[in-house]
Every structure is written in C-alpha cells, then in structure tokens.
C-alpha positions in Angstrom: -1.8 31.9 -4.2 -5.4 32.9 -3.6 -6.4 32.4 -7.3 -5.3 30.6 -10.5 -6.2 31.3 -14.1 -6.1 28.2 -16.2 -4.6 28.3 -19.7 -7.1 28.9 -22.5 -7.0 26.6 -25.6 -4.4 27.5 -28.2 -6.9 28.5 -30.9 -10.6 29.5 -31.0 -12.3 30.1 -34.3 -13.8 33.5 -34.8 -17.6 33.6 -34.3 -17.8 30.5 -32.2 -15.8 27.8 -30.5 -15.5 26.8 -26.9 -15.9 23.5 -25.1 -18.9 21.2 -24.7 -20.7 21.2 -21.3 -21.6 18.3 -19.2 -24.4 16.2 -20.6 -28.0 16.9 -19.4 -31.5 16.0 -20.3 -31.7 19.1 -22.6 -29.1 19.6 -25.3 -27.0 22.9 -25.3 -25.0 24.6 -27.9 -21.3 25.3 -27.0 -20.6 28.8 -25.6 -20.1 31.4 -28.3 -16.7 32.7 -27.4 -13.6 32.0 -25.4 -14.2 29.9 -22.3 -12.1 31.0 -19.3 -11.7 28.9 -16.1 -10.2 30.1 -12.9 -9.8 28.9 -9.4 -10.5 30.9 -6.2 -9.4 29.6 -2.8 -12.4 31.2 -1.2 -15.6 33.0 -2.2 -14.7 36.6 -3.1 -17.8 38.1 -1.3 -17.1 41.8 -1.2 -13.5 41.5 -2.6 -13.0 42.8 -6.1 -12.3 40.2 -8.9 -11.4 41.8 -12.2 -10.8 40.4 -15.7 -9.3 42.4 -18.5 -9.0 41.5 -22.2 -6.0 43.2 -23.9 -5.2 43.2 -27.6 -1.8 42.7 -29.2 -0.9 46.3 -28.6 -1.6 46.1 -24.9 -4.9 48.1 -25.1 -7.7 47.0 -22.7 -10.7 46.4 -25.0 -13.0 44.8 -22.4 -13.3 44.6 -18.6 -15.4 42.5 -16.3 -15.8 42.4 -12.5 -17.8 40.5 -9.9 -19.5 43.8 -8.8 -23.0 44.6 -9.9 -23.4 48.1 -11.4 -26.0 49.5 -9.1 -26.5 52.5 -11.4 -27.6 50.3 -14.3 -31.2 50.5 -15.3 -32.7 48.2 -17.9 -35.3 49.5 -20.4 -36.6 48.2 -23.8 -34.2 48.8 -26.6 -31.3 49.7 -24.3 -27.9 48.1 -23.6 -27.8 44.8 -21.8 -26.7 44.5 -18.2 -23.0 44.1 -17.7 -21.9 40.5 -17.4 -20.7 39.6 -13.9 -17.7 37.4 -13.1 -18.7 34.4 -11.0 -16.5 34.5 -7.9 -17.3 31.3 -5.9 -14.9 29.2 -4.0 -13.3 26.6 -6.3 -13.4 26.5 -10.1 -15.3 29.2 -11.9 -16.2 29.5 -15.6 -16.8 32.6 -17.6 -17.2 33.1 -21.4 -15.9 36.2 -23.2 -18.2 36.7 -26.2 -15.3 38.1 -28.4 -16.7 41.6 -28.3 -15.5 45.0 -27.2 -17.2 47.2 -24.6 -20.9 47.8 -24.8 -22.1 51.2 -26.1 -23.9 53.5 -23.5 -27.6 54.1 -24.0 -29.9 57.1 -23.6 -32.4 56.3 -20.8 -35.8 55.4 -22.1 -34.8 55.6 -25.8 -35.6 52.4 -27.7 -33.0 51.6 -30.4 -33.6 48.9 -33.0 -30.0 47.9 -32.9 -27.3 46.1 -31.0 -25.6 48.0 -28.1 -23.1 45.3 -27.7 -19.5 46.0 -28.8 -18.2 44.8 -32.2 -16.5 41.4 -32.7 -12.7 41.4 -32.5 -10.4 40.3 -35.3 -8.3 37.2 -35.3 -5.1 37.5 -33.3 -3.6 37.0 -29.8 -5.4 38.4 -26.8 -4.0 38.6 -23.3 -6.4 37.6 -20.5 -5.6 39.3 -17.2 -7.2 38.3 -13.9 -6.6 40.4 -10.7 -7.6 39.4 -7.2 -6.4 40.5 -3.8 -3.2 42.0 -5.1 -2.4 39.0 -7.4 -2.3 39.3 -11.2 -2.4 36.3 -13.4 -2.2 36.2 -17.3 -2.7 33.8 -20.1 -2.9 34.2 -23.9 -5.8 33.2 -26.2 -5.2 32.9 -29.9 -8.3 33.7 -32.0 -8.1 32.3 -35.6 -10.1 33.4 -38.6 -12.8 31.4 -40.3 -10.9 29.1 -42.7 -13.4 29.8 -45.5 -12.3 33.5 -45.7 -9.1 34.7 -47.4 -9.0 38.2 -45.9 -5.6 39.7 -45.0 -4.5 41.3 -41.8 -4.7 44.6 -43.6 -8.4 44.0 -44.2 -9.0 43.1 -40.6 -7.1 46.1 -39.3 -9.1 48.4 -41.5 -12.4 46.9 -40.4 -11.5 47.1 -36.8 -10.4 50.7 -37.1 -13.7 51.7 -38.8 -15.8 49.7 -36.3 -14.0 51.6 -33.5 -14.8 54.9 -35.2 -18.4 54.0 -35.6 -18.6 53.0 -31.9 -16.9 56.2 -30.8 -19.6 58.2 -32.8 -22.4 56.2 -31.1 -20.8 56.8 -27.7 -20.3 60.5 -28.4 -23.9 61.0 -29.5 -25.4 59.2 -26.5 -23.1 60.9 -24.0 -23.9 64.3 -25.5 -27.6 63.7 -25.3 -27.3 62.5 -21.7 -25.2 65.5 -20.8 -27.6 68.0 -22.5 -30.6 66.4 -20.7 -28.9 67.3 -17.4 -28.5 70.9 -18.6 -32.2 70.9 -19.6 -33.2 69.7 -16.2 -31.2 72.5 -14.6 -32.8 75.1 -16.7 -36.3 73.7 -15.9 -35.5 73.9 -12.2 -34.3 77.5 -12.5 -37.4 78.5 -14.5 -39.6 77.0 -11.9 -37.9 78.8 -9.1 -38.1 82.2 -10.9 -41.6 81.7 -12.2 -43.9 84.6 -11.2 -41.1 86.7 -9.7 -41.1 90.3 -11.0 -38.0 91.2 -13.0 -37.2 87.6 -14.0 -39.7 87.3 -16.9 -37.2 87.8 -19.6 -34.8 85.3 -18.1 -37.5 82.7 -17.8 -38.4 83.3 -21.5 -34.8 82.8 -22.4 -34.8 79.6 -20.5 -37.9 78.4 -22.3 -36.4 79.2 -25.7 -33.2 77.3 -24.8 -35.2 74.3 -23.8 -36.9 74.3 -27.2 -33.5 74.5 -28.9 -32.2 71.5 -26.9 -35.3 69.5 -27.7 -34.9 70.2 -31.4 -31.2 69.4 -31.3 -31.9 66.1 -29.5 -34.7 65.1 -31.9 -32.1 65.0 -34.7 -29.9 62.5 -32.8 -32.3 60.1 -31.1 -36.0 59.2 -31.4 -37.3 59.5 -27.8 -40.8 58.6 -28.9 -39.9 55.1 -29.7 -40.6 52.7 -26.8 -40.8 49.3 -28.6 -40.2 47.4 -31.8 -43.5 48.6 -33.3 -42.6 52.3 -32.8 -39.6 52.0 -35.1 -42.0 52.0 -38.0 -44.2 54.8 -36.5 -41.3 57.2 -36.0 -38.3 57.8 -38.2 -34.8 56.5 -37.3 -32.4 59.2 -36.2 -28.6 59.6 -36.4 -27.8 57.1 -33.7 -29.8 54.4 -35.3 -28.1 55.0 -38.6 -24.7 54.5 -37.0 -26.0 51.3 -35.3 -27.2 50.0 -38.7 -23.9 50.9 -40.4 -21.9 49.1 -37.6 -24.0 45.9 -38.0 -23.4 45.9 -41.8 -19.6 46.0 -41.2 -19.5 43.7 -38.1 -19.2 40.4 -40.0 -16.7 37.6 -40.6 -15.8 39.2 -44.0 -13.8 42.3 -43.0 -13.5 43.8 -46.4 -15.0 47.3 -46.5 -17.2 48.2 -49.4 -17.2 51.6 -51.0 -20.9 52.0 -50.0 -19.9 51.6 -46.3 -17.2 54.2 -46.7 -19.6 56.7 -48.4 -22.3 56.1 -45.8 -19.7 56.7 -43.0 -18.6 60.0 -44.5 -22.3 61.1 -44.7 -23.1 60.2 -41.1 -19.9 61.7 -39.7 -20.6 64.9 -41.6 -24.1 65.1 -40.2 -22.8 64.5 -36.6 -20.1 67.1 -37.0 
C-alpha cells in the first residue's frame, strides 16, 4: 500500500517509556510517551494523514493530523499549538504523550495551569492511521507504575472524574468565547444606533446588557492576567480553580481523596 504502521512495543510504562534515539554530541532523554513509527511511500504534501488514539471502548480520545490549524493563535498562558504528524517520504516517527485532547482557551486570557489533556490510565489503546483511503491499526499496551497497587476501579474512577473536570473547563471557556461574540454584536448595534432619535432606550438596554456580560465573565476567567506575575496581582477565577483541581488528581496514584471530591462538588455547584 501507500503507507504502513509499524507495531508498537508490547508495553510502555505509564508516565514515561519509549526508545532511545541515535547517539549525538548532546545527550537526550527518551521521548515521554508511546513512540509510533510509520512508512509513507511518498511525501503527503496536501494529502491528509490522520492518526487516532482509541481507548478499550472504541472511543477516540486524541486525534492528530499533518494539517496546520490556521485558526490557532498562540498567546501567553494559552493552550499549546496542536502537534503535527510528520508526513515525509519514508519512515516517520511521532510520539503520543499519553494525554487526551487539549482544552480550548479564551483568547488573551493567561491561565496559570496546564491546558493539555489529562494522562490516560493503564490499558490497551488502539492506534489508527488513515491515509489516501487506507486504514492501518495496531495496539499499544500501557502498563501501570509497578510501585503502585491501585486497582482498575481506582483508575476508572480517576479517569471519569478527570473527564468531568475537563468537560467543565471546556464548557466555561466555550461559553465565554460564545458570549464575547454576543457582546461584540451588541456593541456593533449600539454603534450603528448611536445618536439616532427613537433608539436611545434600546442603546441603553444594550449598554446594560454588556455590563451584565462583563460581570458574568469576570466570575469565570481573569481577563486582566497577561503573565505569570499577574496571577498574584489578580484573583484566580473559576476556570483556574478547575485547572488546579485537575492537576491535583492527574497523577500516577489514581486514588481520589475526599478533599478532591468535596472541592469538585463546590466548583460544579458554582459553575451551575
């Protein structure tokens, strides 16, 4: 065929693993994740190359392509740029960092947290590569740190709660982004009706609505934070609290403390 996906190693330890690279003048740590190698008969150029990571239930938990997201805009404290699949002729190498999809950001809002997805649990993961109508699959087995004695029930509970936290972060950020579009529309209408007799009351209503939107947003994200210093100048908001909670749970010990459960209940109640 036009492409080939090589088998991954049978086991990769959670939180690390991979293969050593060719020796060079400067030492390098092994890649942190599962190393995938695939062969392309020719350079993909404008053709789409797609890689999907699926869990044991067949759910796609991460996707990568060789296409650059032209809409992506980097800013301090925002999400990292999507990783691109190399698509050169011959053997290519790509490392999956054992994480789920990255959380969306709010443009210009600095968050002292990690937008990256959470680390997955030990288990079997299907790796699916698609190119020019061909589909290739292999399976990677992720094993747990041998120093831990956590059960599958512990891991399942941790993953479910991490998914809920991530869904709340995504919901907050998407809601703020959507409401900013509404605010922009109102500002445009207000500007077009400004000074026109008979529209004074409507303009005033628009101005009041903008104030309500600003007040609502200020409870969810801290738009005044632009760098790491600002996080001590301005208070953290609800999104940062969810980020902090996720980082506390996203560890190689999946057992959920009662403190995390209580904090989750508080934050979800506030978001609701």
